[in-house]
C-alpha positions as CSV (number, residue, x, y, z in Angstrom):
1,M,50.2,40.6,7.1
2,A,47.4,39.6,10.1
3,I,46.0,36.8,10.8
4,K,41.9,37.0,11.3
5,K,40.5,34.3,13.2
6,L,36.7,33.3,13.9
7,T,35.7,34.1,17.4
8,Q,34.9,31.0,19.6
9,E,31.1,31.3,18.7
10,E,31.0,31.9,15.1
11,L,34.0,28.3,15.0
12,S,31.4,26.8,17.5
13,S,28.3,27.3,15.2
14,L,30.7,26.6,12.4
15,R,31.7,22.9,14.0
16,S,27.9,22.4,15.6
17,S,26.7,22.5,11.6
18,L,29.3,20.6,9.8
19,T,28.3,17.8,12.5
20,D,24.7,18.1,11.7
21,F,25.6,17.9,8.3
22,N,27.7,15.0,8.4
23,K,25.2,13.3,10.7
24,A,22.4,13.8,8.1
25,K,24.4,12.6,5.5
26,I,25.1,9.0,7.8
27,R,21.3,9.0,8.4
28,L,20.6,9.1,4.5
29,A,22.9,6.7,3.9
30,D,22.0,4.4,6.6
31,A,18.4,4.8,5.0
32,V,19.4,3.8,1.5
33,V,21.4,0.9,2.5
34,H,17.8,-0.2,4.6
35,Q,15.9,0.8,1.4
36,E,18.3,-1.7,-0.7
37,H,18.1,-4.2,2.0
38,L,14.1,-4.2,2.3
39,V,13.9,-4.2,-1.9
40,N,16.0,-7.8,-2.0
41,V,13.2,-8.9,0.5
42,I,10.6,-7.7,-1.5
43,K,11.9,-9.4,-4.6
44,T,12.6,-12.7,-2.7
45,L,9.1,-12.5,-1.3
46,K,7.6,-11.7,-4.6
47,Q,9.4,-14.9,-5.8
48,K,7.9,-17.0,-3.1
49,F,4.8,-16.0,-3.7
50,A,4.8,-16.8,-7.5
51,A,6.5,-20.1,-6.5
52,D,3.7,-20.9,-4.3
53,E,1.4,-19.4,-6.7
54,D,2.5,-21.6,-9.6
55,M,2.6,-24.9,-7.7
56,L,-1.0,-24.2,-6.3
57,L,-1.9,-23.7,-9.9
58,Q,-0.5,-26.8,-11.2
59,K,-2.1,-28.7,-8.5
60,Y,-5.8,-26.8,-8.3
61,G,-5.8,-26.1,-12.5
62,Q,-5.0,-22.9,-13.9
63,D,-8.5,-21.4,-14.0
64,C,-9.1,-21.4,-10.0
65,R,-9.4,-18.7,-8.0
66,I,-8.2,-19.2,-4.2
67,N,-10.0,-17.4,-1.4
68,L,-7.1,-16.0,0.6
69,E,-9.8,-15.8,3.7
70,T,-11.2,-19.3,3.6
71,G,-8.6,-21.3,1.8
72,E,-11.5,-22.2,-1.1
73,V,-10.7,-23.4,-4.3
74,V,-13.3,-22.7,-6.5
75,Q,-13.0,-23.0,-10.5
76,K,-13.9,-19.7,-12.7
77,E,-16.4,-21.7,-14.5
78,K,-18.1,-22.9,-11.3
79,E,-17.9,-19.1,-10.1
80,K,-19.7,-18.1,-13.1
81,E,-22.4,-20.2,-12.5
82,K,-22.6,-19.5,-8.8
83,Q,-23.1,-15.7,-10.3
84,N,-25.8,-16.8,-12.5
85,G,-27.9,-18.3,-10.5
């Protein structure tokens, strides 16, 4: 029985496709690892924000609203009075 062989062009094309496939899998794996890292960063930031918010609500009262642009703290009751005139 004769052994059949790929042509050099076929073998090169097949190897190139396999290399590209493996590179894509590695990029995907890197992206997943990076995504997991970012999810953990987001969880940590959410926890910090919640802790900061809790601390400020304890300091200024549960019924306050904080303007993040100006830093002004307004009680919700006073805010309603402002709106009603």
